C-alpha positions, -999 to 999 in steps of 0.1 A, spaced: -44 -199 161 -60 -232 169 -83 -237 198 -91 -268 218 -116 -275 246 -100 -294 274 -121 -323 286 -118 -353 309 -137 -386 309 -147 -398 343 -163 -431 333 -131 -452 327 -151 -484 320 -165 -469 288 -144 -467 256 -128 -432 253 -152 -405 241 -127 -392 215 -129 -425 196 -163 -412 184 -147 -382 169 -126 -376 138 -90 -386 144 -76 -352 135 -100 -333 158 -85 -341 192 -53 -343 213 -50 -371 239 -29 -365 270 -5 -390 284 -33 -402 305 -59 -421 284 -90 -402 295 -75 -367 295 -79 -350 261 -89 -318 242 -110 -315 211 -109 -288 185 -130 -259 195 -152 -235 177 -183 -225 198 -208 -232 169 -193 -265 159 -190 -276 196 -227 -268 201 -236 -287 169 -215 -316 181 -234 -318 213 -267 -314 195 -260 -347 177 -281 -372 197 -256 -401 193 -226 -380 203 -245 -364 232 -255 -399 244 -218 -410 244 -208 -377 260 -231 -385 289 -223 -422 291 -186 -414 292 -193 -388 319 -172 -362 300 -165 -331 320 -155 -298 307 -127 -279 323 -136 -246 340 -106 -226 352 -104 -210 386 -80 -185 399 -63 -213 418 -58 -234 387 -44 -204 367 -20 -195 396 -7 -231 398 -1 -232 360 18 -199 363 38 -211 393 48 -243 374 52 -226 340 87 -239 334 75 -275 336 51 -267 307 79 -249 287 59 -217 288 64 -182 302 35 -159 313 32 -127 291 -2 -114 301 -30 -120 325 -65 -107 317 -90 -102 344 -128 -98 343 -120 -60 345 -87 -52 328 -54 -69 326 -22 -72 347 -7 -40 332 -34 -21 351 -20 -33 384 18 -37 379 45 -11 380 70 -31 359 70 -58 332 80 -87 355 50 -108 366 57 -126 399 32 -153 409 31 -142 445 26 -106 435 -1 -117 411 -18 -137 439 -18 -106 462 -32 -84 434 -60 -108 428 -69 -111 465 -66 -74 473 -87 -64 443 -111 -94 443 -103 -101 406 -111 -132 386 -86 -143 359 -103 -146 325 -73 -156 304 -35 -160 305 -13 -155 276 21 -172 274 49 -179 250 66 -213 247 104 -218 249 105 -216 211 85 -183 211 51 -197 200 20 -181 214 -3 -200 238 -35 -188 256 -56 -205 283 -91 -192 289 -115 -194 319 -139 -216 299 -112 -243 295 -102 -235 260 -65 -237 251 -53 -218 220 -19 -220 204 0 -210 173 -4 -230 141 32 -243 144 23 -260 176 -8 -276 162 13 -293 136 31 -310 164 2 -321 186 26 -341 207 43 -309 220 52 -321 255 42 -288 272 7 -289 258 2 -326 267 15 -320 302 -7 -289 305 -39 -308 295 -32 -337 319 -24 -313 348 -55 -293 343 -76 -324 341 -60 -345 368 -41 -322 391 -5 -315 400 1 -352 408 8 -359 371 38 -335 371 54 -356 398 49 -389 379 
C-alpha cells in the first residue's frame, strides 16, 4: 500500500510547493494548489527538517489536512462520486462493527452512532469500483493499493484530494 499526505497551498502567488519535490513523489489534483505527497512519517519529518524545503513550505503557506468527523461523513455521503464504497470505519475506541447490528453502513445511522456515543472517526476503509483498497486517516493520510499508485490519475483519488482540500464545491464544478 502507498501512502500520501494531503496538502493544500494557500499562497497562490508563489510557485507550487510540489515543484521543489521529486516528480514521482506527489499527486496533483485538478486544482493547481491541491496535492498530496508520498508519506512515510520519518521521511516526511526529514523533508521538513531540510531548511530550504521548510522555507518554501512556509512561504507557500502549505497546510496539512486534518480530518474531522464532518469531513469523513461528507466523503461517506458522496462516496459514489469518488468511485468508492465504505467497508469499515474505525473510531478512537473500536470500530463500526462494535455498534452495528448488520453489515450495511448507512451514513445517517453512522452519524447518529457518532453523536450518541461521542465518537471520533480515526480512519475509514473503502474499496474502489474495481475492488482496490483505499484508506483515509484522521491525520490527512490517504493510503491505496499498489495498482492505484501506478495510475496516479485515478479520477476518484484526484477528486477526493481536491474535495478534502477545497470543499464540496469542487464536486459541482
